[in-house]
N, C-alpha and C positions, 0 to 999 in steps of 0.2 A: 266262626263259620268253618265247617269242614269242606275241604275241596272234594275229596272222593273217599268213600261214597258220600254223597251229599245227604243232608237231612231235608225232609219235605218242607219244613218251615223256611229253609234257606233259598228255596226256589221261587223266583219272581215270575210273573206272567209276561209273555206266554211261557208256559212251563217247558216246552220242548227247547226253546232257545236258551233258557237259563240252564237246563240240564246239559245241553251241548257245551255251553261256556264252562261249566264245572269240569266236564270231561277234557276239554282242551287244556284248561289250567293244570289239571292233574298230569297230563302227558308232558306239557311244557316244563313243569316243575320237577319231573323225573319220578313222581310218585307211581306212575304207571309206566313200566319199562317196555321197550320193544319186545313183542312176543307175548305180552301179558294177555290172558283171556278175560274178556269182559263178561259181566253177568248176561244171561239171556234176556231178551226183550221182556218176556213174561215175568221172569224172576225179579228184575229191577222194577217193573211196573207194580208188582205186588208189594215190594219193600217200600216204595215211595208213595203208594196209594195213587198211582197214575194209571191212565189207560195204556194199553199196549201200543196203540197208535201213537201216543205222545212220545214214548220211549223210542219207537221205531223212527219217528221223524227226527229226533235228536241224534240218534246214531247215524242217520243218513246225512245230516248236516256235517258231522265230523268226518264221515267217510268221504264226502265230496272234497274236503280239504286235504285228503290224502294221509290223514293221521291214523285211521283204522281201516281194516279190511274185514270183509265178512264172506263166509262161504256157507251155503245151505248144508245143514247137517253137522257143521263143525263149530259154528258160533262166530263171534266177532273178536278180533285181536288187534292190539296196538301194532302198527306197522314197524318193521325193522328198518334201520337206516339204510341198509344195503349199499354202504359206501358213499351215499350221496352227501353233499355238503350240508351243514346246518344252515338254515336260512336266517339272515340277520334280522329280517322283519318278522313281526308276529301276525298271526292270522286273526284279524279283528273284525273283518267286514261282516256286518249283520249280527254280531254277537253282543256288542255293548257300545258305550259311548266313551271309551277310554281315550286319553290323549295319546295319539300315535307318534312317538318320537323314534320309531324303529325303522321307518321307511325313508330313504334318501330321495326327496322330491323337492322341486322348487316351490316357491310361494305362488299360488294362483288365485284368480278371482274374476270379477266381472270384466275387468280390463281385457284379459286374454280372450274371454268368450266374445266380447264385442269385436275385437280385432279379427278373430277367426271368422265371425259372421260376415264382416266387411269383405275379407279377401275371398271368401267363398262366393259372395254375390258378384264380385269382380270377375272371378274365374268363370262363373256361369255365363257371363256376357261375351267373353272372348278367350275361351280355353284353346290353347294351341293344338292344332290337329295332331302334332307329333305325340302329345301327351296321351292321346286317345288311341291312335292307330299305328304308331310306329313300333316295330318289334326290334329295332336296332339300337342297342343301349347307347353307344357313343354318339350317334346322331341325335337321339332323343334328349340326351342330357348335356349336350355340348354347351348350350347357353347357360344351363344351371351351373356348370363348372366355372364359368366366367364370374358369376355372382358369388360362388363359394370362395373364390380367391379374395374377394373383398372382406369376407368374414374371417378367413384365415389370416389376413393382414392384421385384423384386430387381435388375433391370438399371437402375433409376433412372427408370422411366416410370410415370406414373399416367394411363392412357388409358381412354376409353370402349370397351366391348366392340365397339361398332358400327364402330370404326375398325380392328379387327384382322381380317386375312385369314389363316386357317390355311393352311399350304402343306406340301408334302412336302420339307421341309428348306430350308436357306438358299439353295441354288442356284436352286430354283424361285422363292423370294421375290426373289432378286436379279434374275432375268429379268423377273418381273412388275413390279418397281419401275421398271426401265428402260423396259419397254413402256408404262407408264402416265405416266412423267415426261417422256418424249421421243417425238418422231415421226421418221419416216424423214428422214435428212439432218441431223438436229440434232448439235450438238457436245457431247461429254462430256469433261470434264477430270478428271484424277485424279493420284495420286502417281506420280512418275517411276519408282519401284519399287513396283508395285502388285499387284493381283490377277491371277493367272496366266491365268485364263480370260476376263478382261474384253476383251482384244483380239479374241478369236474371237467372243464374244457380241455385242459392239457391231457387228462386221462383219456377223454374221448378221442383226441387226436393222436394218441399213442406217444405223447411226450412225457419226459420225466420233469419233475418240478422240485426245486429246493428253495428254502427261504434263507435270506441273508440278514445279518444283524443290521439294525438301524439306530439312528439317533434322531434328534429333533429335525434334521434336514433330510432324513431318508436313508437310503442305502449307504453304508460306509465304503468308500473306495478301496480301502485295504482288504475288506472282506470280499469284495467283488474280485479284486486282483488275486487273492488267495484261491478263490473258487476256480478261477480261470487257469491258475497254475497247477492245480491238483485234479481238475476234471476238464473234460472237453465241453465247455459251455458254448451253446449255440446262440442263445438269446438272453438279454437282460430285459425284464418287463418292469416298468416303473410308473408310478403316479406322482410326479414331482411337484405338483402345484396345489396341494391342500386336499386333494381328493382321497388320499389314503386315510384309513380309519383313525389314525393318530394325528391327522391334520398336518402332516409334515410338509413344510414349504421349503423346497430345495433352493439354496442360494446359487448364484451364477458360478462361483468358484467350485462348488460341489458338482454342479452339472458338467463343467469342463473337466474335472478330475475323472468322472465316470466315463465321459466320452474318450478321454485319453486312454484309460484302461481298455475300453472296448476296441479302440483302434489298434492297440498294441497286441491284442490277442485275437483280432479278427472276428469279434462278436457283434451281432446285430442287436439293435435296441428297439423295443416296442414301447412307445410313449403314450400312455393313456391320459388325455387331456379333455375328458368328457365335459368338464365345466367350462372349457374354453376361456373367454376373456372375463369371466365373472370376477376374478380377483384382479383388481387394478394394480398397476405398478409392479407386476411380478417379473422375474428374470425371463430372458428369451427361452423358448422351448429348446430341448436338446436337438430337435430336428433342424433348428436354425444353426446350431453349432456343428452338426455332422450330418448334413442331408444325404450323404452317400451311404449311411448305415442305419438311419433311424426311420422306423415306420411309425408315423404320428397319426393319431385319430382324435377327432372331436365331433361335436354335433350340437343340435339345438334342444334336445329333449330335456337335459338337466338344467340348462340355464334359462330356457324360455318357457317351454310347455311340454308336459309329459306326452301328450298325444301327437306331437309333431315328430314322428319317428323318421328323422333324417340325420345323416352324419357323413363324414368324409374321411377317407384314409389317404394320407399323403405317403407316397411310396418312393423309395430311392430309385433313381433313374434306371439302374441296372435291373430292377425287379418289376418294372411296370408291366411288361408283357406277361410274366408269370402271374402277377396279381390279378390282372384283368381276366386271364384264362380261368383262374380258380374262382373268381367271382361269377363268371358266366356259368360255370358248371354247378355252383351251389345256390346262387340267387338270381342269376341272369342279369338283373339290373335293379337299382333302387326304384321304388314306386314313383312314377312320373308325377302323379298328383301331389304327393308330399313334397317332391323337389320343386314343383311349381309354386307351392305356397311359400316355401323357404326362400326361393329366388325373389318373389315379389316383396316379401317382408324385408329382405336385405336391400333390395333396390330402392324401395320407397321410404326407408328409414324406420319402419315399424320394429324390425329386429333390434336395432340399437336403442330405440325408445323403451322396449320391453326389458332389454338388458339393464338400462339405467334404473328402471323401476325395480327390477329384481335386486339389484345391488342395495338400493335404499331400504327395501323391505328386510333383507337379510341383515343389514347393518343394524337396524332397529332391534331385530330379534336377538342378535348376538349381544347387544347391550343389555337386554332384559335378562338373558341367561347368565351373563357375567355377573350381574348384580346379585342374582339368587345364589350363584355358586361361589361367591366371594369367600376366600379363606380355604377353599378346597383346591386340590391340584387338578387343573384342567387346561386343555389346549384348544385353540380355535383360530380361525382366520376372520378378519373383519367382515368379509362378505361371504364366508363359508356357509354351507348348508348343514353342518353338523359340528358337534363339540365332542372332544374325547375327555372323559372323566376318569382319572386314575383313582381306583378304589382304595380307601384307607383300610388298614387292618382293623378287625379280622374279617372283613367282607371278602367273599369270593363271588365270581361273576354270576354263577347260576342262582345263588341265593339272592343276590341283589336284584337280578332281573325278575325273579319270582315275587319278591317283596314289592318291587315297584309295580308289577302287574296287578297285585292285589290292592294296591293303592290307586289304581286307575291310570297308570302310565306305562306305556310300552317302550322299552329301550333294547338295544342290541348288545349282546355279550361279545367281548373281544375274541373269544374262541372261534366265533364264526369266521374271522378273518385270518386266523393263524395258519401260516404255511409251514409245514414240517412239524416234527414231534417235539421240538424244544419248548421249554416253558416261556411264557411271556408275562410281563407285569400285568396284573389284573386291571381291567378297565372296561368301560362301556361306551358305546357310541350313542350320542343323543342327537337325533335329527330334528331340525327346527323349521322345516318348510311347510309341514302339514298343519291344518287347523288355523285358528286365529291367534293373534298376539296374546289374547287372554288365555287361550288354551296353553300356549307355550309358557306363559308366566306361571300358570298353575302347575303344569308338568314339571318345570324346572324347580319350583318351590318344593314340590313333593320329593324330587330326587335329592335336592340339597338336604332336606330334613332327614331322609333315610341315611345319606352318606355321613351325616354328623352324629348319627346314633349307632348303637351296637345292634348287630343282627339279633332278631328275636325268634329263636327256633319254634316257639309255641305258636307263632302266627299261622303256620300251615296246619295246625291241628286243632284250633279252637273255632 
């Protein structure tokens, strides 16, 4: 099967969707480079014996994904990267039924839908007036912060409600933390395999970003210390509890070592704990060890339900006023309705019940994946949402991702998470939250088979 240009016989019905899929695959595989000009609608229609309308509809599908652009009189082109980060997830919606192991999401099902319907009915009966009519953030969300403290206690933090800033999820909290902890031109250091949006966010905020060497526990203290001695580091950004792409779980001794280095050099720390208490028995957060310098954030989106966009930023006492001011001018306040749902779930035990359910589901899926990947080099956490597979030679990431995609499985290449120009050991992130256990078993089996075989260059040309 030829990816691009495709053969008419390779196109399934509906033809526009199949043609769009071939075009996406060609771009993702690098066969069509940024700036490449595509055939005109009429020329491609004639070559494939399709209607011009069919080709136009296919191009429009891919244009909506942001992969191509079109200008009247100039034609259609593959969009240039323009310095934007590569997305770790693949654009699959509406194109096929591939097993999507590229998007980091929790397991969801009828249970979450039922619980949400129940809480919405409850809210409809007695929604607090403040959630509808109040324009004062602190007054509106004061009771919510009291419930948030209970959830943060599950995460290992005992904090005063006055240090909690409710946000619309972890992304908003992450942005606010960096806006408060650093100023334009400051240097942020982080894991060399880190958060995929951090490069774009720091660039937008006018911050510099460097990656630090890591091991199985995350950032090496000596590397952090060396960076602080040779550069004016303002912030260390870390994901210490399995959230990093390579599943690094930082032990308590390592956490204390990093805190000690930060204290010695006067550096703030931003701690991304978006999974919250998902991993049972983990060490205490860095924010519990150094509350005076750690900006800690977590939420319910990753560990409970994607649509529940609510999170909390815990701020050092000295930075509370500046954090609240920055939040006011950028977001004003977290959405009261989302905060009300979260508060009720925490208060009535629903949140903890869904957390326990999520742990069981992920534990079962991790066992399934571990059985399929046996004998290969991979890392995972017992209740983690993804697995890091180190690629054996002679595989490289782009080739493996492309081959897996053709076998009906979407995974994320390690380069999407690389911070800085330095090389990293090739690997892929395999997310296990989407789809059914059957889907995950099939996807992991396909990935294992590919990893145990040699790359087949001809695959992309037949």
